[in-house]
N, C-alpha and C positions, 0 to 999 in steps of 0.2 A: 907792346905785348902786355897781357894781363895774367897774373898768377892764377893758378887753379883755385876756384871758389870766389875770386874777386869779381864783383859786378861791373859791367861795362857802363859808363855814363851814357853811351849811345843807346843801350838797351832801355834805360829809363826814359830817354828822350822819345824813343819809339812808342813806349807805353803811353806817354803823355799825348803823343800825336793820335794814337788809337782812341784814347778816351775822348779827346777833342773831336775826333771824327764822328763819334757816336753822339756828340752834342752834350756830353756830360761836363759839369763844372769840375775843373781840375783843382782849384783852391778850396780848402776846407773852410766852412764858416768859422768866424772868430770864436775861439774857445773850444773848438771841437777837433783840434789837430790830434790825429791818432785815433779818433773815434769815427769821424765821417768817412763813409765809403761811397764815392760818387756812382759806383755801379749798382749800389743797393738803394741809395736815397736820392731824392730829387729836391733841390732847394727851392725856396719861394721865388727867387730871381728867375728861375727857368720856367715858371708856370704862367700860362697865358689863358685868357678867356676862350672858351669854346673847346679846350682840350678834352678828349675823352678820358674817363676815369672809371674806376670800380672800387667797391669796398668789399671786405670779407667780414662776415659776421654769422653767428648762429641764429637761425630763425625757427628751429624746430628739430624733430627727430633726425632729419637729414644731416645734421651737424653743420659744419662751416660751409657757407654758400657764398657765391659771387653775385653781386648786385651792380648793374651798370649805372653810371652816374656821369655828369659832365661838369666842367669847371665854369662857374658863372663869372668869377673875378677874384682878384686878390685885394684884400683891404689892409692897408698899412695902418699901424697904430690904432687898431680897433678898440684897444683899451689904453688910452693915452695916460701916461704917467711920466714923472721925471726920471731921467737916468735910464739904466738898462732894463727897467721893468716894462717898457713899452712892448706891445705884442702885435703881431700880424695874424691874419686869418685868411684861409682859403675858403671861398664860398662855393659849395658843391650842391648840385641839385640831383636828386634821384630820378632816373629815367625808367627804372624797373617798375613794372606795373604793381608789384607787391608793395613797394615803397609808396607809390601813389595812393594805394588803397589804405594803408595804415597811417600814413603821415609819419612825422618823427616818432621814434619808438624809445621809450625809457628802457635802458639796459644796453643800448647801442653805443653808449659812451666808450670811446677808445677803439671803436671799429676801425681798422687800418684802411686808408684810402691810397690807392695806387694810381699814378699817372705815368704814362710812358713806361710802364712795367716796373717802376720804382716806387718805393714807399714815400708818400708825400706828407702824411700826418694822420690824425685821428679825428673822427667825428666827435664833437664836443658840445656844441650848443645850437640852439635854434631860437625862433622868435615866438612869443606867446600868441596863440590863435593864428599862426601862419597856415594858409590853405594848401601850400605846395610843400613837398618834402625837401625843403631848403635847410641845409646844415652849415654851420660854421665849423671849419676844420682847423685844429691846432697843428701848425707845422711841425714836422718831425725834428727839425733842428732845434726847436725850442724844448721839445720833450727830452732830447738827448742831453740837455744841459741840467736836467734835474739831478740834484745832489752833488753837482760839480762846484758849487759855490760861486758861479759866475754872476748870479743875480738875475739872469734873463729868465729863469724859470721860477723866480720867487713869487709868492702869493701877491695878488693885486689888492689884498686887504691885509690888515694886521693879522699876524699869526693867531690861530684860535687857541692859544693857551688861556687857561681860565685865570683871570685876575679878579679875585673876589673883593679886593680893596677892603678887607676887614681890619678894623681897629683892634689890634691885639692888646691894647692897654685897657680895654673894657671887657667885662665878662662875656663869655661866649653866648651868642644868641642863635640858637639853631634855626629859628624861624627866619632870621635875617639871612643866614647862610643858604637856606632853602630858596628864598626869594631871589638871591643874587645868582645862584646856579641856574635857576629857571630863566631869569632875565638874560643870562649869558647865552643860553640856548636859543631863546626867542629872538634875541638881538642879532643872531647870525643869519645872514641872508645871502642869496646868490643872485648874480645878474643885475642888470640895471637897464633903464630905457627900453624895456620890453624884451631885451636879450637875456636869455637864461640858459644855464647849462642843462643839458639833457638830464632829467632826473634819473637817479639810480634807484631801481626797485628795492624795497626793504621787505623781503619775504619773511612772513611770520608763520610759525607752526606751534601749536599747543597753547595759543592765546585765544580767549573768547572775544567776541565781536566788540564788547564794551571796552576792553583793554586796548584793542587795535584803534578804536576811535580816539581814545585819549592820547595814544602814541602819536597820532597824526599831528597834533598841535605842536609837538616838540621837534619832530624830525623833518617836517616839510620845509621849514626855514633853512635846514641844512642841505636841502636839495634831494631829499629822499622821498620816495613814494611808497606808502604802506600797501602791501598786497598780501592777502591771506592765502596760504597754500604752501606748496613747496615742501620743505622739511629738510632733514639732514642727509638725505640721499640713501639711507639704509634700505636695502632691498631693491634699489633701482638697478635693473640689469643693463650691462653694457658689454658689447662684444670684446672690447679691449680696454686697457687702461687709458683713461682720458688724460691728455697732457696739455699743458699751457702752450698755445701756439697762436700766431696772429689770427684774430677773428674768433678765438675760443672764449667761452664764458670765464670771467675772472671774478671769483667770489671772495667776500670778506666775512667770515663767520664772526658775529658779535656775541651771540649766546648760542651755545651748542649743547646738545643732550636732550633731556625730556622736554625742554622748551627751546625752540630754535628761532633765532633772528639773524638774518644775513643779508647784506647788500651785495650787489654785483653790477659789473659792467663788462667790458670786453678787453682782451689783450690786444695791444697795438703792435708790439715787437718783442722778440726774445733774442738777447745777445748773451750767449753762454748761459750762466745761471741767473742773469739779470732780466727781469720782466717789466716791460713798460705797459701802462694801461690808462684808461679813462679819458685822457686828453684834458682833464680839469682836476681840480683838487677834490679830495674827499673831505678833509677838514681844514686844510691849509696850515698844518702843524709844522711843516719842515720835516724834521726827523720824527719818526714814530715807530711803533712796534705793534703791529696787528697781524693776526693770522691771514695767510693767503691760501686760497683753495681752488680746486677745479670745480666745475659745475656742469649741469646738464640743462639745456633749454628745452622745455617740453613743447611750447608753442608761443606764438605772439597773439596776444589778446587785443584785437582792434577795438579802439575806444574813441568816442567823440571828443572826450576831454583830453585824454593822453593814452595812446596805445602803449603796451608794455610787454616785455618778455616774462613768461612764467617759467621759473627755473628752480632747481634744487641744488644744494651743495653736495658735492661728492666726497672729496678727500682734501684734507689740509696738506699742502706740499711745500710750504715755505712761509715767509713773513714779509710784510710790507715794511720798507725801511725809510722811504722818503715820500713826502706828500707836499707838492707845490702847485702853483697856479696852473701849470701846464700838464699836470698828470701825476700819477703815482708810480713808484718803482718798488719792486720787491725782489727777493732773492730765493730761488728754489733751494731747498735744503735748510734754510735758516728756520729757527724755532722762536715764535713769539710767546711771551709769557701770558698765560691765562690764569684766572683765579677760580678754584673750585667753589661752587655755590650749591648749597643744599637747602631745600625748603620742605618742611613737613607741615601738612595741613590736616587738622582734625575739625571737620565741619559737621554741624548739627544735622544736615539733610543728606549726608553721605553715609553709606553703609560701611565704609572702611576709611582708615587713614591713608592719605596719599603722600608719597615721598618723591620729590623731584630732585634729580641729580643733574647738574649742569656745570658748564664752565663759561666764564664771562671774561671779556677782554679786560686787560689792565691798561686803562687810559684815563687821564685826568678829567676829561669831559664826558667820555662815553660810559665809563663804569657806573657812576651814580645813575645816569639816565636809564640804562638797560637793566640795572638792578631793580629799580622801582617797577619797571615794566614786567620783569619776570615774576616778582613777588605778587603784583596785582593779578597777573595772569593765572598764577597757581591758586590764589585765594578765591577768584571769581569764576572758576571753571564751571561751577554748578549754579551760576546766576548771582544776582546782587544779594546783598544782605537784607533781611527784613528791617522795618523801621526801628523796631526794638531789638537791639543786639549788643553783644559784648565781645571784644576780642582780647584774648589772653595771649601774650607773646613773649618769646625769649629770642634774643639776637646775640650772636657772638662773632666779632670781627677779629680773627687771629692775625697777629703781626709777627714778622720775622724777629727772632731773638727771644721768643717766649712771651712777649707782651701781648695784651689784647684789650679790646673795648667790649665789655659784656654788659647787657642790660636786659631786664625783664619787667613787665608791667601789665596793666590792664587798661583798656580803652573802651568806653561805652558810648554808643550812638554817634560815633565819629568815623564809621567805616574803617578804612585802612589809613586814614589821614595821619594819625599820630605815629603809627608804625613806620610809614613811609617817610614822614618828616624827619624822624630820628635817624633811621638807617641811611637815608639819602644824604642828609646833612653831614652825618658822621663820616661816611665814606668819602664824600666830596671834600670835606675839610682835611681829612688825612692825606688825600692825594694832592691837595693844593695849598698846604700850609707853607709859610715862608721859611721854615726852619730846616725841615728834612722830609723829603717825600717818603711817605710810609710804604714799606714793602708788605702788602697785604697777602697773606698766604691762604686764607680761607674766609668764607662768609657763610653763616648758618642761621636759618630761621626755623623756629618752632611756633606754629600759630594754631590757636584753637578758637573757633567761632561758635557762640551759643546764642539762641534766639531769646535773649532776656536783657532788658535795660537795667543798669545799675546806677542811673543818675539819681542823686538825692540832694536835698538842701536842709539847712538847719531850721527846724520849726520853732524851737524855743531854747532858751539858755538861762540857766540860773546858777547862782553861787551861794554857798553856805553862809558866807559873811563877806561884805564888801570892805569892811574895816578889820584889819588884822594887825598883829604884831610880828616882829621878826621871830622866826622859829615856829610860827603857827602852821597848821595844816589846813589848806583850803580844798573843799570838795566842789567840783563843778559837775552839774547835770546837764546833758545835752539831749534834746529830742530831735532825731533825724527822720525826715519824711522822704520816702522813696516814691518814684513814679509808679502809680497804680499799685501801691503796696501800703501796708499799715505803718504807723509810726513806731519807732523803736528808740528806747532811751539808753544812754550810755553815761557812765560815771567815771570821773578821773580825779585823782588826788594830787595836789602839788604842795610840797613842803617849801614854805617861804624861808629863804636863807637866814640863818640866825645873825648874820652880820649886815643885813640889808638896812640901809639908812632910811629913816622916816621920809615919807613923801607920797606923791601920786604916781601910780604905775598903770599899765594897760595889759590885760590878758586877752590875747587873740585866740579864737577858736576858728579853725579854717580847714578847707580841703587842700589838695595838692598844688593847685595853681597858685593860690595865695601863699602857701608855704614856700614855693620856689621863689616868688618875688621877695619874700621876707629874707630868705637866705642870701640872695644876690645883694640885697641892701645891707645886710648885717655883716656878711663875710664875702665880699666881692673877690678877694684874692684866691678863693677856692675855685673860681670859674674863669680866671685869667690865665692865658697861655703865653708865656714869653720865651719858651723854648719847647723843643719837641717832647721831652719828658713831661713838662708842664701841660702840654696839650693832651696827652693821654690821661693825666690825672684830672684835668678840668672836664674832659668829656665824661669820664666815669663818674665824677661828682654830679654833673648836671643830669645824668641819666639814672641816678639811683633814687630819685624821689618817688616813693610808692604812692600810686593813686588810690590804693585801697585802704588808706589810713585817714584818721581824723587827728589833726594836730592841735596841741595846746601850747601856746608860746607866751611866756612872761618876760618882757624886755627889762633888762637890768642896766644900771649905769655902766658906761664904758670904763675900762681900766686896762692899762698896759698898751702895747703897740704891736703893729705888724710891720716888720722891716722886710721889704720885698715879699717873700712867701714865708719868712720865719715868724712864728707866733711867739710873742713874749707877753702872755696874759697877766702875769703877776709882777710886772716890773714896777719898782717903786716910783712914786710920782715925780721925784726929782730927776731921775734918769729918763723918765718919759718925756719931760720937758726938754731935756738936752737933745734927745733923738728927734724930736719934732721940730727942731730948728730948721727954718726954711732954707738956710744956706747949704744944707746937706743934699748931696746928689741922689742918695738912695730914696726910694719911695717908702714913705712912712705913713701908716694909717692907724687910727685908734682901734683898739681891739674891743669889739662889741661882745657883751655878755648877755645871755638869756637863759631862762629855764625852760626846758622843752620836755613834753611828754606826748606820746601818741598812742592811739588805739587802733587795732585791726578791726575794720568793719567790712561788711559785704557790699558796700556801695561806694560810689565816687561823689564826694561832696563838692558842689560847684560854687559855694559862696563862703562867707566868713561873717563872724560877729565879734565885737570887741566889748569887753567888760572893764570898767574902771576899778582899780583896787587902791585903797588908801592904807599905807603902813604907818601905824601910829607909834609914838614913842613908848 
């Protein structure tokens, strides 16, 4: 006899016999105990060539539709690797005439495939230049392991965390950081031996054609296909609220607001508040935090190179939490962090100032990339700049805790190169420094473009007297010639220190680039970051060099030392020798002295000149 509420072992035995009679696998795949439902899912071991199949996906206004397919075969270890990372694939061929017409379609990544009425996996990859609608399908059992730590769903390449390999014992070099971030993007690639993941369309709205073309070079290696159109879904009428369901459009808004960039694929399965999709990685990060949204597919654009779904983002409903080789997982109701981004553009050929209000994803790799795209898109809305132009700009990167990195400057005949170099590198370094990941709370740009060149060079240089005594005053006259403009003369007075020892010295007159090189040589500690506070200080130091000034620099004999970042400029010589002992563990550098003056000018000097000075007894 069994007590009330107690389950009979015989009842369980009958259930097992029933499932076996239906041909279902009774045992759960390894690592999926308590997750696998044999009535809902079909394992790779049960799939045979020739079995009928179908997939669900959105193809247009009709919503989620059914497309007939057939099993070609099952391929084991299609991506051979050591250990549990080995992966299988189900080869599926579309028999529906629409699939034969379009061929593989970008945006179908994640479309659920059903065999024997049960979910088998997700459309995930194809072969370049394939003539037939042949798809590789990621088995559902591999997708269900995402985020479980079993290793079976891990990325087949190294995680796409940004490793800049910066030597932080050297002064910060923004150009180097910019190059390494770009190389990191261009070095990421999908697929091998002709096999490639189905590309995910990257729908852009509010970007001019030129900005879209530049974007392609960065995102195509990531498996994204740039498509103009779509938008953020405002004003798109729907009869009812769109929900994430197998076959529905699964969107990832990267930039939203007045400028919109979003990538999308398809939902594979929904279990409670957990959403599975794509059938391949987005970035291969492992854990991540990106917005997850519903979308609307308007149509499929049939294309000889690659057909694609044209879609719009509708509503953010959750956040992506896991990104591995076999797909992505998100949770409905979760909220991903995004960064407020504002861009004000005052352009010479526009009748009004334009103000763009957006939100951008918070991600180590994606934030710098899409920041540069959004800024370029806003600045080039009314076309490229004329050959002779100047860009005046202010940038503010607000950080949690009240800290910030703020800079303003002028750039001439360089397009947006210097604006983007600085902002892209700063944000990239803040998000990828080895000390403490910055919590960026806001990014703001204020940009003014005028059709006038301010490039100039030093035409002539003269000094009142090349031989002086300590305590004398030297007057320097500089003639600066601007492009297509008349020459202009400037005067500067320098007081020779009254305690300066007799000898030969050099007076350098230069523009901002040579002034920056001078500072890094004379005071490298101001640009070295060996902690997070150091990083904020070093960035602000490197970005405060005003390009609209002419600099006068008289190098003086070194005196004192710098211990780590502590300046001891007037330390007695005996103590200086003690601190400079090579046996000491602390970094000790000579403290350089120089006399500096600068003048505000209306141009950007691109060269330098050096005058010798002799201080007599």
